[in-house]
VEXDREN-2710 file (C-alpha; in Angstrom, 1 decimal):
% VEXDREN-2710
k/r/px/py/pz
1/UNK/-7.2/-23.9/41.4
2/UNK/-7.1/-20.5/39.7
3/UNK/-9.2/-20.0/36.6
4/UNK/-7.3/-20.2/33.3
5/UNK/-7.9/-17.5/30.7
6/UNK/-9.8/-18.5/27.5
7/UNK/-10.4/-16.7/24.3
8/UNK/-13.9/-15.4/24.1
9/UNK/-13.7/-13.7/20.6
10/UNK/-11.2/-12.4/18.0
11/UNK/-12.3/-8.9/16.9
12/UNK/-10.8/-5.7/15.6
13/UNK/-9.1/-3.6/18.3
14/UNK/-12.0/-1.1/18.5
15/UNK/-14.7/-3.7/18.8
16/UNK/-12.6/-5.6/21.4
17/UNK/-12.3/-2.4/23.5
18/UNK/-16.1/-2.0/23.4
19/UNK/-16.6/-5.7/24.4
20/UNK/-14.1/-5.3/27.2
21/UNK/-15.8/-2.1/28.6
22/UNK/-19.3/-3.8/28.7
23/UNK/-18.0/-7.0/30.2
24/UNK/-16.1/-5.2/33.0
25/UNK/-19.2/-3.2/33.8
26/UNK/-20.9/-6.6/34.4
27/UNK/-18.0/-7.6/36.7
28/UNK/-16.3/-9.9/34.2
29/UNK/-12.5/-9.4/34.3
30/UNK/-11.3/-9.0/30.7
31/UNK/-7.9/-8.7/29.0
32/UNK/-7.0/-8.0/25.3
33/UNK/-4.1/-9.8/23.7
34/UNK/-2.8/-8.6/20.3
35/UNK/0.0/-9.0/17.8
36/UNK/1.1/-5.4/17.5
37/UNK/1.9/-4.3/21.0
38/UNK/3.4/-1.0/19.9
39/UNK/0.4/0.1/18.0
40/UNK/-2.6/-2.1/19.0
41/UNK/-5.1/0.0/17.0
42/UNK/-3.3/-1.3/13.8
43/UNK/-3.5/-5.0/14.7
44/UNK/-5.2/-7.2/12.2
45/UNK/-7.2/-9.0/15.0
46/UNK/-7.0/-9.1/18.8
47/UNK/-8.2/-11.7/21.3
48/UNK/-10.6/-10.9/24.0
49/UNK/-9.8/-13.2/26.9
50/UNK/-11.7/-13.9/30.1
51/UNK/-11.7/-16.4/33.0
52/UNK/-13.1/-19.8/32.0
53/UNK/-15.7/-19.6/34.8
54/UNK/-17.2/-16.4/33.3
55/UNK/-17.5/-17.9/29.8
56/UNK/-21.3/-18.8/29.8
57/UNK/-22.4/-15.3/31.0
58/UNK/-19.9/-13.5/28.7
59/UNK/-21.2/-15.4/25.7
60/UNK/-24.7/-14.2/26.2
61/UNK/-23.5/-10.5/26.6
62/UNK/-21.4/-10.6/23.5
63/UNK/-24.1/-12.3/21.5
64/UNK/-26.4/-9.4/22.3
65/UNK/-23.7/-6.9/21.3
66/UNK/-23.2/-8.6/18.0
67/UNK/-26.9/-8.5/17.2
68/UNK/-26.9/-4.8/17.9
69/UNK/-24.0/-4.2/15.6
70/UNK/-25.6/-6.2/12.8
71/UNK/-28.7/-4.0/13.0
72/UNK/-26.7/-0.8/12.6
73/UNK/-26.9/0.9/9.2
74/UNK/-23.6/0.4/7.3
75/UNK/-21.6/3.6/7.0
76/UNK/-20.3/4.2/3.5
77/UNK/-16.5/4.7/3.4
78/UNK/-15.0/7.0/0.8
79/UNK/-12.3/4.8/-0.5
80/UNK/-9.7/6.1/-2.9
81/UNK/-7.1/4.8/-5.4
82/UNK/-4.6/7.6/-6.2
83/UNK/-2.9/7.6/-9.5
84/UNK/-0.2/10.2/-10.0
85/UNK/0.2/11.0/-13.7
86/UNK/2.8/12.6/-15.9
87/UNK/1.2/13.4/-19.3
88/UNK/4.6/13.6/-20.9
89/UNK/5.4/10.0/-20.0
90/UNK/2.3/8.2/-19.0
91/UNK/2.2/4.4/-18.7
92/UNK/-1.2/3.0/-19.9
93/UNK/-0.9/-0.1/-17.6
94/UNK/-0.9/2.2/-14.6
95/UNK/-4.4/3.4/-15.5
96/UNK/-5.6/-0.2/-16.2
97/UNK/-4.3/-1.6/-12.9
98/UNK/-5.5/1.4/-10.9
99/UNK/-9.1/1.1/-12.2
100/UNK/-9.1/-2.7/-11.7
101/UNK/-7.9/-2.3/-8.1
102/UNK/-10.4/0.4/-7.4
103/UNK/-13.2/-1.8/-8.7
104/UNK/-12.1/-4.6/-6.4
105/UNK/-12.2/-2.5/-3.2
106/UNK/-15.1/-0.2/-4.3
107/UNK/-13.1/3.0/-4.5
108/UNK/-13.0/6.2/-6.5
109/UNK/-10.1/6.9/-8.8
110/UNK/-8.2/10.2/-8.3
111/UNK/-5.6/11.3/-10.9
112/UNK/-3.1/13.7/-9.4
113/UNK/-1.1/15.8/-11.9
114/UNK/1.7/18.0/-10.4
115/UNK/3.0/20.6/-12.7
116/UNK/6.1/22.7/-12.2
117/UNK/6.3/26.4/-12.9
118/UNK/9.6/28.3/-13.0
119/UNK/10.1/31.0/-10.3
120/UNK/9.2/34.5/-11.5
121/UNK/12.2/36.7/-12.3
122/UNK/12.1/40.4/-11.4
123/UNK/13.7/43.0/-13.6
124/UNK/14.7/46.3/-12.1
125/UNK/13.9/49.4/-14.1
126/UNK/14.2/52.8/-12.4
127/UNK/14.1/51.2/-9.0
128/UNK/10.7/49.8/-9.7
129/UNK/10.3/46.0/-9.7
130/UNK/8.3/44.6/-12.6
131/UNK/7.4/41.0/-13.4
132/UNK/8.7/39.8/-16.8
133/UNK/5.9/39.5/-19.4
134/UNK/7.6/36.3/-20.7
135/UNK/7.3/34.7/-17.3
136/UNK/3.6/35.4/-16.9
137/UNK/3.0/34.2/-20.5
138/UNK/5.0/31.0/-19.7
139/UNK/2.9/30.4/-16.6
140/UNK/-0.3/30.9/-18.6
141/UNK/0.9/28.4/-21.2
142/UNK/1.8/25.8/-18.6
143/UNK/-1.6/25.9/-16.9
144/UNK/-3.4/26.0/-20.2
145/UNK/-1.4/23.0/-21.4
146/UNK/-2.1/21.1/-18.1
147/UNK/-5.8/21.7/-18.4
148/UNK/-5.8/20.6/-22.1
149/UNK/-4.0/17.4/-21.1
150/UNK/-6.5/16.7/-18.4
151/UNK/-9.4/17.1/-20.7
152/UNK/-7.8/14.9/-23.4
153/UNK/-7.2/12.2/-20.8
154/UNK/-10.7/12.5/-19.3
155/UNK/-12.2/12.0/-22.8
156/UNK/-9.9/9.0/-23.4
157/UNK/-11.0/7.3/-20.2
158/UNK/-14.7/8.0/-20.9
159/UNK/-14.3/6.4/-24.3
160/UNK/-12.5/3.4/-22.8
161/UNK/-15.3/3.0/-20.1
162/UNK/-17.9/3.1/-22.9
163/UNK/-16.0/0.4/-24.7
164/UNK/-15.9/-1.6/-21.5
165/UNK/-12.1/-1.6/-21.6
166/UNK/-12.1/0.0/-18.1
167/UNK/-14.7/-0.6/-15.3
168/UNK/-17.3/2.0/-14.9
169/UNK/-16.1/4.0/-11.8
170/UNK/-16.2/7.6/-10.5
171/UNK/-12.9/9.4/-11.3
172/UNK/-11.6/12.9/-11.1
173/UNK/-8.5/14.9/-11.6
174/UNK/-6.5/17.1/-9.2
175/UNK/-4.0/19.7/-10.5
176/UNK/-1.4/21.0/-8.1
177/UNK/1.7/23.2/-8.6
178/UNK/5.0/22.1/-7.1
179/UNK/7.6/19.3/-7.0
180/UNK/5.9/16.0/-7.9
181/UNK/7.2/13.8/-5.0
182/UNK/6.6/16.4/-2.4
183/UNK/3.0/17.1/-3.6
184/UNK/2.2/13.4/-3.9
185/UNK/3.3/12.8/-0.3
186/UNK/1.5/15.8/1.0
187/UNK/-1.7/14.8/-0.8
188/UNK/-1.5/11.3/0.7
189/UNK/-0.9/12.7/4.2
190/UNK/-4.0/14.9/3.9
191/UNK/-6.5/12.6/2.1
192/UNK/-5.2/9.1/3.0
193/UNK/-5.8/7.0/-0.1
194/UNK/-6.2/3.3/0.2
195/UNK/-3.3/2.7/-2.3
196/UNK/-1.1/4.8/-4.6
197/UNK/-0.7/3.3/-8.1
198/UNK/2.4/4.6/-9.9
199/UNK/4.4/3.9/-13.0
200/UNK/8.1/3.2/-13.0
201/UNK/10.6/2.5/-15.8
202/UNK/12.3/-0.4/-14.1
203/UNK/15.9/-1.6/-14.8
204/UNK/15.8/-1.0/-18.5
205/UNK/15.7/2.8/-18.1
206/UNK/17.2/3.4/-14.7
207/UNK/17.9/7.1/-14.8
208/UNK/14.5/8.4/-15.9
209/UNK/12.8/11.0/-13.6
210/UNK/9.7/8.8/-13.2
211/UNK/11.7/6.2/-11.5
212/UNK/13.2/8.6/-9.0
213/UNK/9.7/10.1/-8.1
214/UNK/8.3/6.6/-7.6
215/UNK/11.2/5.5/-5.5
216/UNK/10.9/8.6/-3.3
217/UNK/7.1/8.1/-2.8
218/UNK/7.6/4.4/-2.1
219/UNK/10.2/5.2/0.6
220/UNK/8.2/7.9/2.4
221/UNK/4.5/7.5/1.7
222/UNK/2.1/6.7/4.5
223/UNK/-0.2/4.7/2.1
224/UNK/0.6/1.4/0.4
225/UNK/2.3/2.0/-3.0
226/UNK/1.9/-0.2/-6.0
227/UNK/4.6/0.5/-8.6
228/UNK/4.2/-0.9/-12.1
229/UNK/7.3/-1.0/-14.4
230/UNK/6.7/-0.2/-18.1
231/UNK/8.3/-3.5/-19.1
232/UNK/6.1/-5.7/-16.9
233/UNK/4.5/-8.6/-18.8
234/UNK/1.3/-8.7/-16.8
235/UNK/-1.7/-7.2/-18.5
236/UNK/-4.5/-7.5/-15.8
237/UNK/-4.7/-7.1/-12.1
238/UNK/-6.3/-10.5/-11.9
239/UNK/-3.2/-12.0/-13.5
240/UNK/-1.1/-11.3/-10.4
241/UNK/-1.3/-14.6/-8.6
242/UNK/2.2/-15.4/-7.3
243/UNK/3.3/-12.9/-4.6
244/UNK/6.6/-12.9/-2.8
245/UNK/6.9/-11.1/0.5
246/UNK/10.3/-10.2/2.0
247/UNK/10.3/-10.5/5.7
248/UNK/12.8/-9.6/8.3
249/UNK/10.8/-11.2/11.1
250/UNK/9.6/-7.9/12.3
251/UNK/6.3/-8.1/14.3
252/UNK/4.8/-5.5/12.0
253/UNK/5.4/-7.8/9.0
254/UNK/2.3/-9.8/10.1
255/UNK/0.1/-6.7/9.6
256/UNK/1.8/-5.9/6.3
257/UNK/1.3/-9.5/5.0
258/UNK/-2.4/-9.3/5.9
259/UNK/-2.6/-6.1/3.8
260/UNK/-0.9/-7.8/0.9
261/UNK/-3.3/-10.8/1.0
262/UNK/-6.4/-8.7/1.3
263/UNK/-5.2/-6.6/-1.7
264/UNK/-4.3/-9.4/-4.1
265/UNK/-6.4/-12.3/-2.9
266/UNK/-7.9/-14.5/-5.6
267/UNK/-8.7/-18.3/-5.8
268/UNK/-5.3/-19.0/-7.4
269/UNK/-3.2/-16.9/-5.1
270/UNK/0.2/-18.2/-4.0
271/UNK/2.3/-16.4/-1.3
272/UNK/5.9/-17.1/-0.8
273/UNK/7.7/-15.7/2.3
274/UNK/11.4/-15.0/1.7
275/UNK/14.2/-14.0/4.1
276/UNK/17.7/-13.1/3.3
277/UNK/20.7/-14.1/5.4
278/UNK/24.4/-14.4/4.7
279/UNK/24.7/-17.2/7.3
280/UNK/22.9/-20.5/7.6
281/UNK/20.9/-20.3/10.8
282/UNK/18.3/-22.9/11.8
283/UNK/16.3/-20.2/13.5
284/UNK/15.5/-18.5/10.2
285/UNK/13.8/-21.5/8.8
286/UNK/11.9/-22.0/12.1
287/UNK/10.6/-18.5/11.9
288/UNK/9.6/-18.8/8.2
289/UNK/7.8/-22.1/9.0
290/UNK/5.9/-20.3/11.8
291/UNK/4.8/-17.5/9.6
292/UNK/3.8/-19.9/6.8
293/UNK/1.7/-21.9/9.3
294/UNK/0.0/-18.9/10.8
295/UNK/-1.2/-17.5/7.4
296/UNK/-2.1/-20.9/6.1
297/UNK/-4.5/-21.2/9.0
298/UNK/-5.8/-17.6/8.6
299/UNK/-6.2/-17.9/4.9
300/UNK/-6.7/-21.6/4.0
301/UNK/-7.5/-20.8/0.4
302/UNK/-4.1/-19.2/-0.2
303/UNK/-1.2/-21.5/-1.1
304/UNK/1.8/-20.6/1.1
305/UNK/5.5/-21.5/1.0
306/UNK/8.8/-20.0/2.0
307/UNK/12.4/-19.7/0.8
308/UNK/15.8/-18.5/2.1
309/UNK/17.9/-16.3/-0.2
310/UNK/21.5/-15.3/0.2
311/UNK/20.7/-11.6/0.8
312/UNK/17.6/-9.5/0.3
313/UNK/19.8/-6.3/0.4
314/UNK/21.1/-7.3/-3.0
315/UNK/18.7/-6.4/-5.9
316/UNK/20.5/-8.9/-8.1
317/UNK/20.0/-11.8/-5.7
318/UNK/16.3/-10.9/-5.3
319/UNK/15.9/-10.7/-9.0
320/UNK/17.4/-14.1/-9.5
321/UNK/15.0/-15.5/-7.0
322/UNK/11.8/-13.9/-8.5
323/UNK/12.8/-14.9/-12.0
324/UNK/13.4/-18.5/-11.0
325/UNK/10.0/-18.8/-9.3
326/UNK/8.2/-16.6/-11.9
327/UNK/6.9/-14.2/-9.2
328/UNK/4.3/-11.7/-10.3
329/UNK/4.6/-9.2/-7.5
330/UNK/7.3/-8.5/-5.0
331/UNK/6.0/-7.1/-1.7
332/UNK/7.7/-5.8/1.5
333/UNK/7.2/-3.4/4.4
334/UNK/9.3/-0.3/4.2
335/UNK/10.2/1.6/7.4
336/UNK/10.5/5.3/6.8
337/UNK/14.1/6.6/7.4
338/UNK/15.5/10.0/8.2
339/UNK/17.0/12.0/5.3
340/UNK/20.6/11.3/6.4
341/UNK/20.0/7.5/6.5
342/UNK/18.2/7.5/3.1
343/UNK/21.1/9.3/1.4
344/UNK/23.9/7.0/2.7
345/UNK/21.8/3.8/3.1
346/UNK/18.8/3.8/0.7
347/UNK/16.1/1.3/1.4
348/UNK/15.0/-1.8/-0.6
349/UNK/12.3/0.2/-2.3
350/UNK/14.8/2.6/-3.7
351/UNK/17.1/-0.2/-4.9
352/UNK/14.4/-2.4/-6.5
353/UNK/12.7/0.4/-8.4
354/UNK/15.8/0.6/-10.6
355/UNK/16.6/-3.1/-10.8
356/UNK/13.3/-4.9/-11.3
357/UNK/10.8/-5.3/-14.1
358/UNK/8.0/-6.8/-11.9
359/UNK/5.4/-4.8/-10.0
360/UNK/6.3/-3.8/-6.4
361/UNK/3.9/-3.5/-3.6
362/UNK/5.2/-1.6/-0.6
363/UNK/3.4/-1.1/2.8
364/UNK/4.5/1.3/5.5
365/UNK/3.3/-0.2/8.8
END
């Protein structure tokens, strides 16, 4: 009878590849099974599987590899929490949540301020182009004002750290000229922060520029984005215990959910999986039950449940649900769309930023 395959270990994709290479050199046939078949390197964990008859020999080999990895010196990762700021309309809670998240993951805080300068005008005098003095003076004033704002905010944060209102962490400021949403996205693409923490005005002030910048970044950013409305009732990052995740049963939701749990996990965490459908289909509840069971096994300390709502495309329906269950954070995975699709069919991030007063956490798997 042919040997059946058994799971030897569950490791990260890169570690699993190393184990596979060593085992195959020893003549042990090895296969890797993972959740994310499209992008295996992004999988939360993959299974290394071998024939049952090879198990005793393979265990000895893997044990030696694990010992060698444990003896390796840990490599320090430069982790970053990025906080885009607008000194004309800054939300204090954004700074508080950003610092608290950075402390949790051991990251540096980077404040990004994007200032806009008007284009230089050219006046023609005797066929000689000369720059307007007023324009150069305006540019000087804009840059001078930006530097003064940065210095004031730096001093404020230093004082708050001394008073122990903020955790003692390394922080710095970056000043860039340009359009805010474009520069924020470019910065994220280049430096790859662990999370972007932004302020938003929520449903009370739906037409403010800060909301549109946050919505654009949430739709297109490669990094996870944590948007905090000015009207949110939560005061501390540790107060965020009830998380709702909207799932469309996409395979990549499993990776996104794992990111949500690792970001917000605490001893009292509750995670509710929600799915919207206009029709009552038994399969939806079966899928939700499966997701709940999977993460209940992976994270036994996290209380999990699920719910069906009429439609997750309707911000009003989602708001009714989160208010009813007193949800602290609404999370979901946002797939980046092309410009044409975003104009005529904006994503959930764009809709919720204007219709919700609870924090939003958006991944982009």
